[in-house]
N, C-alpha and C positions, 0 to 999 in steps of 0.2 A: 185681777184675773183677766180683765179686758186688755190690759197692757201686755200681759203674757201672750194672749191670743194674737194681738197685733204683731208682736215680735216674732212669734212662730210663723205667722203668715209671711212676714218679710223674708225669713230664712228659707221657707219653702219656695217662695217666689224666686229667690235668688238661685236656689238649687235647680228649679225647673228651667230657669233661664239658662243656667250653665249646661244642663242636659240638652236643651235646644241648640245651644251653640256647638256643643260636641257633636250632636247629630248632624247639624248643618256642615260642620267641618269634615266629618266622615263622609257625608254625601258628596261634598265638593271633591274630596280625595278620590272617591270612587269614580265620579264623573271625569275627573282629570285622567285617571288610569284608563277609562274607557275611551276618552278622546285621543289618548296616545296610541290606541290600537286601531282606531277607525279613521276613515277619510270621508269627506263629503262626496256626494254624487257628482260624477263627471261624465263628459261625453268625449268621443274621439276628437282630437285636434286635427287641424288641416294637415294633410300628409306631408307637406313640405316643412312643417314645424320641427320635424326630427330629421337628422342627417342619416337616413337609413342606408345610404350607399356605403357608409363607413363600417357597417356591420358585415364582417367577412364570412358569415355562415348562411347557407341556404336553408330552406324550410320545405318539408314534405307535408302533405295533408290529404284528406279525403274530400271528395266533392261529387255531387249527384247532378249529371248533365248529359246532353246528347253525346253519343260516342260513335265514331265512324268505324273504329277498328283499324288495325294496321294495314294501310294501303287499300282500304275499302271505303266506298261512299257511306254516309250516315244512313243507318237503317231506320225504317218507320215502323210504328206499332200498328195494331189492327185498325185504328181510326185514322191512320195516315199521318200522325204526328211523329216528329223525330223521337226515336227510341232513347230512353234515358237509363242510366245505371250509375253505380258508384265506381269511381276511378281514383287512382292515386296520382297526384301531381307533385312536381317540384318547382320551386321558384326561388329567386333572390329575396333577401329580407325586405326589399322595397316593393315586392310583388311583380317585378319584371321577369322576363324569360320564363313564363308559366308553361310548363311542359307536362304532357300526359305520359306517365311511365308505364301504364298498364294496357290501355286501349283494347279492352275485351268487352264487347257489347252484351255478351250473354253471361258474364260473371261480375259479381259485385265485390270489388276490392276495397278494404277499409282498414282503419286502425294501424297506420304505418309507424314503425319505430326503427330508427337507424342505429346500426351497430356502433360501438365506441370508436372504431377506427374509420368510420364513415364509408365503408365499402359495400355494406349490405343493408337491406330493409326487411324486417320481419313484419308480417301483416296477416289479416284474416281475409278470407274470400268465401262469400256465400255462393254455392253452386246448386243448381236444380231449381225447380219451380214449385210453388205452393208450400203450405205449412208441412205437409207430409213428405214432400219430395226434396225440400231444400235442406242443405247441410252446410254448416260453417266449418271451414278448414283453416289450418295455419300453414303458411308458406313463408319462405324467404327467397330473396332474389338479389341480384347486384343492384347497385345504386342507380344504374342507367335503365333498369327494368328487365335486363336479360337474365338468362339462366335461372328460371323459376324452379324451386325445389320444394316438394311437398313434405310437410312435417307430420301432420296428424289430422284426422277427421274428428269433428265434434270437439275442437279445441277453441279456446277463447283467450283474449287479453294477453298476448305474448309480450315478453320483454327480453333484453339481452343481458348476459353476464358481462362483467367489467372487461374481460379479455376478448369478447366476441366469439368465444368457442362454444358457448352453450346458450340455449334459449329456454326460458321458463314459460310455461303456459298453464292455463287452467282448463280442466276438463268440464264439458257441459254437464249440467245436472240431469238433463233429460235427453233421451234420444231424439225426441221431437224438437223441431226447430223453434227457437224463440229469440226475440231481440232483447229480452229482459237481461240487463247488464249483470246482475248478481246471480243469475241461474248457473252457478258453478259448484263443483264438488271435487276438491283435491287439486294439488299442484304437482306438475311433472317437469323434470328437466330433460331437454333433448340435447345430446352432445353431438355436435356436427361431425367431428372427425370419425367417431365410431358408429354413427347412425344408431344411437342407443338412447332409449327412453328410461329415465330413472325416477321413480316416484319419490316425492318428498316424504321424509320419515314421520311427519306429523299428519296423521290421517284425519284429524279433526278440522282441517282447513276447509271451510264451507261458506258459500255465499260471498266469496271474495271477488273483487274486480279492481281494475286500474292498478295493477301491481307494478312496483319499481324496485329493481335489484340494486343494492348499495354498491358503490365503486370498490369497496374493499371485499365484496363477495360474502359478507357475513350476515347481512340483514335484508329483509324486504320491508317496504312500507306499502300499504294498500288500503283500500276501503272495504268495509264489510257491512252488509245490510241483512238483518234478520237471520244471523247465523253465529255460531261459536259463542252464544250467550250475549251477543251485542245487538242492539237495535239498529244503530246507524252511526258509524264512527270510523276514524282512521286508526289503524294499528301498525305496530312494528312487530315482525316475527322473525325468528332465526331461520336462516337459509339452511342450516345443517343442525338443527336442534328443534326443540318443541316449545321453547318459551315464547309467549305472546304478551305484548304490552299495549294497553289502550293509551294513545297519545292525548286523549282528552284531558288527562291529569295535568298536562302542560299547556292547556288552553287551545289545543288543536281540535277543531271541530269541522266537519264537512266531508269532502270526498276528493278523489283523484289527486293524490300527492305525487310530486316529482322531486327527485334529489338532483343537486348540481354535480359537477364532474368530480369533485373531491369529497362529496358526502358531508359537507359542512353547512349547507343551506337547503331548506325544503320550501316548495311553493305548493299551494293547493287552493281549492275553492271552498270557502266557508259556507256560503249560501249560493243561491242562484244568481246573486247580484254582486258579490265581492270576492276578490282574490287576495290571499294572504301569503305571508312568508315568515320564516323564523329560522334561527340558527340552531343547527343540529349537532349533538354530540353522541356519536355511536359507540363511544368507548375506545380505548387504545387497542389496536389489533396486535395479535401475537404476544399478549402479556403472559408472563409466566411467574410461578411462585419461586420460593427460595431454592427449591430442589429441581427447578427446571420444568415442572409440570405446567401445562397450559391452563390458564385461568379462564373462567367464564367471562364473556364480555359484560361490561357494566350495562345497566338498564339504559336504553336510549333516552335522551333528554332533548327537549325543544325549548328555547328561550327567545326572548325579544320578539314575541308573536305580534304582528301588526298588519294592517291593510297595505296592499299595494295600490289598489284602486277599487272603486265602487260605482256601479251603473244604476240608472233608474229602474224601478221595479217592473216596468213594462217590457224590459229586456232581460237577457241572461248573459253571463260570462262563464265560460267553461273550458275544460281541456287545457289547462295552463301547463306550459313547458318552459323550463329555464335554460338560457343559452349556455354554451360551453364555457364562456368566460364569466358567467354569473352576472352580467351587466343588464341583460334584457330578458323579457318573457315574451312568448307568443301564446295566443289563446283564441278561442272562438267567441263571437259576439253576434247577437241577433234577437229577433222578437221572442217574447216569452213563450209563444205558442210552439216554438221549435222543440224537437226531441233531442236531448243530449246523448241518448244511448247509441251504441254502435248500430248503424242501420236505421236510426230514427230520422224521419224527414225533418228538415230544418230550413225551410225556405226563408230567404232573407238573411241567413247567417253568413258572416264573413270572417276572415282571419285578420287578427290585429297583432301589433307589436307594441310593447311598452318598455320604458326603463323602470328601474325599481323605485323611482320617485313618484310613479303614477302618471307620467305623461304618456299618452297612448294615441295611436293612429290606426286606421284601417289600411291594410295593404291589398285586399281584394274588395271589389265593389259590385260584383255581379249577383251576389246573394244566392248562389247555386249550392246551398247546403254545405258550405265550406266548414269543415270541422277537423278535430283531432290533429292539430299541427304538431310537428316534431322537428327540432333543430338537427341539421346535419353537422356532426361535431368535428368537422375539418374545415379549414379556411379555404375560400375560393381560390 
């Protein structure tokens, strides 16, 4: 009986050992998979470590700083300090030739997005004073800041169609002014040629922000917070339909997605501290069945999700935008105390450029609330 017990103990010991080895093996595989997705914490490299002058695209961005106005001396506030407001600037990819495009001391212009042909910028502008008197508007203008055209009052987070003939914008959830990024309800198209506002057919689009229209015109990607049955996630939804897909099933978590020029790659912020990328499949456009009837697009998929870069937790990286040639990203970087929302103060934040291998540099250094960079999709 004792020999049987010893034999049984040996068998059980071997089984436990084998289970332990299997568990360790599975854990090692899991850790290896995680390691393939993430990168260690890094800091900006010296500016001359990247050949930024070879990048043929300019960058627009918002910044909060003293403004003189066009042809006027800098105004002072009631305390005699230089008056500050939000303006839209344009610069080369190395930060040179930094030019104010708006120059309006009494209006705050933010959230610039350049049309696919590189000729226009759509943006938001806060006009008026105080919570009850201020209104956020959507405008577009020429790339040099001329010929400003009003689109809508109480509009937010606009973006361009692939042909530059339409603007999609989100309506404010409340009449009263707020900087809360997800305070939106409904999406509307504005068609420039006809001066026509067309509501999206999905009336359930709620608490969206940071939308991006796919180059084939069939999809949007965007972030949603506390709306449409989601807590906080990135979704894809049809531009001219009602289907909505949560991209978390493909390992996409976070906010503020951006698609590249052919809709095959997406970048986004997973947390406050890291930026990610993945390959996107939006399905074949114009697919038809055997009798020639159009087929529904396949469900969007994202694969090969991994980090581009990761910063220390006392800082933030936000507002990532991928370059027209898909070789670089630009983004905002600064102290954790800064506000990433449109109109949020972010002292110490600067604009950065990185390659997709995670090498990155700052291209502004004044820390004047530099945020929301967007590439100009035409070569200098």
